C-alpha positions, 0 to 999 in steps of 0.5 A, a space after each residue: 226965258 230960255 226958249 230956243 226960238 225966242 233966242 233966234 228971233 232976238 238974234 241971239 242964236 243963228 239961223 238961216 232966215 228965209 223970210 222975216 217981218 216984224 211979226 213973222 219969221 221963217 228959217 231953215 230947219 237944221 233937224 228937218 224930217 220933211 221934204 220942205 225943211 222950214 220953220 215958220 213962227 210968230 215973232 212973239 213967244 207962244 207957250 201953248 196953242 190952248 192958251 192963244 187969245 183971239 188976236 194970237 190966233 190971227 197972229 199964227 195964221 199971219 205967220 203961215 200966210 206969207 210963206 209961199 212957193 215963190 219964196 221957197 223957190 227963190 231960195 232954192 231950198 235943197 236941204 236943211 244944211 245948205 
């Protein structure tokens, strides 16, 4: 699979990781267009939201849940290239 995000999860591409668990990864967005430059994703490739099973829908929810303000302020996020 030629998915940039899967390569980041597999460690084949570098990323400034902010949070990582078995099923969840968050890292700084190097092309940030928002004041909060991070990407949070499941550790498994999901092609399209319309293709999600019920279990995968729960997984997507679990991806976002642990990413919270205490984590972000600990990292002192200033921008995508810090």
